[in-house]
C-alpha angles and dihedrals in degrees: 000000000000118000145074121324136190121225115208119195123191127179113231100173129017126183139140093259105035138015132192126199131189113221128194129184109208127193126171090354091303127111107238101174128020123183147136133249118206121196126195125197108338122006121263109216100233138101112200111205123214092034121125095186124023134171118194137177135171095264093189091065104031114114130193145108115322124187133177117253102175089225113185133173108259118231092031116237119248113273116268139197107211095190091059090046091054096044102033104020093237144042130191094290107025138048136188123248122187115198112223121243122227131137099255096043115130088209096044093127092057091058090082090065133062111223126201108202132189117271090209126064116273119252092246132008090237089069125082117179136168149147114251136202128176120245121273098043094226090068122088130219110247133193090256088062097055094092089060093040094061091055101048105087137101106259115251091239089076087066089063097047113090112232095014111159092214101045116123091256094047093049092052091051091046091049089054090053092048093051087052090056095252119152108229096213093167090069091081090060094055111134118180115203092213139058121208114215117187113228095179138359126185124187128192118185110214098181130014116234119240113278089251091053130230133270097220140043130172121218129193118184119192121186105215099190132005112190144140093358099312138081139190124215144183119223116201117195119197134175123236090278089052092248111152113260105168143344125214127189115198141181118205135188117221107215129185113236097201124111115282093016094132094222096160092051091051092048091051092046092049093047089049093051088053092047090223 
C-alpha cells in the first residue's frame, strides 16, 4: 500500500564482535515487514529495505582466508555490449524494456529501473536474467540499494504462463516496440492472475560497490523448486565484469488474485506452518 511508514529498530544483542537488531516496518498501526539485521565486526552503514534476514559486515576491514573458486554463471549469459545498450538501448543479444508507471500497475515498483532483457529465449523458463540501470540514467546503483535490487524482477512463474505480458519473450517483444517509438497502450490493462508474496529474503553482500556507485549490474534469478503454490529462488548479482556482488535466497507464495481465492487464509496457514 502506498503511503508513509515508520521504521522501528530495536537492538536484541550487542557485543564487540557481532550485533543483532530487530526491524519492523509499520503502516497504519500494523507491522508490514519484520526482520533481523546482523552485523559482524564493524558496522556497515546501510539499511536494506525489503529484507527479512540480512547479514552485514564492514567488508573493507574484514580479514580472513580467501581462495579462488573460478565461479561462473552456468549457463553463461549471452554476450553483451554495454556501450551500445547505453546509447542505443539494444545490441545484437539484449534489448531495453521500461516498465510503465501508473497507480494500479502490478509492476509499478519495476518502473524505477531500466531492464535490458535477452532477445533470445532463455535456456529454461525457471531462469530470469537481465542487465539493470536505475532511472534516471545519470544516477548510479550503490551498495545501499542492493536490498531493493534483488527484489525488482519479474517472477520466473511468468515464463511458464502462456500469454503472460511480463514473460521473458513478451518483454523482449515489448522492448522492440518501445525502441520503435510505439506506445504500448495495452500495458495499462495488464492484469496478472497471481500475486507473489515474500515469506523470507536473505541477502549477503560479497563485495561492496564503489562509494560513487556503478551504472550496471547483472542479475540472474533461478527458481529452484516451484510446488504447491510457493517457490524458492536464488538471485545472483554481478558487476559488469561478472564478479560476484551479492547473493539473495528467497521464498515466495504464489497467490490467486481472483474472487473467493482465500489468499489471506492461505497466507495465515502458511505462516503458521512455518511458525514465523
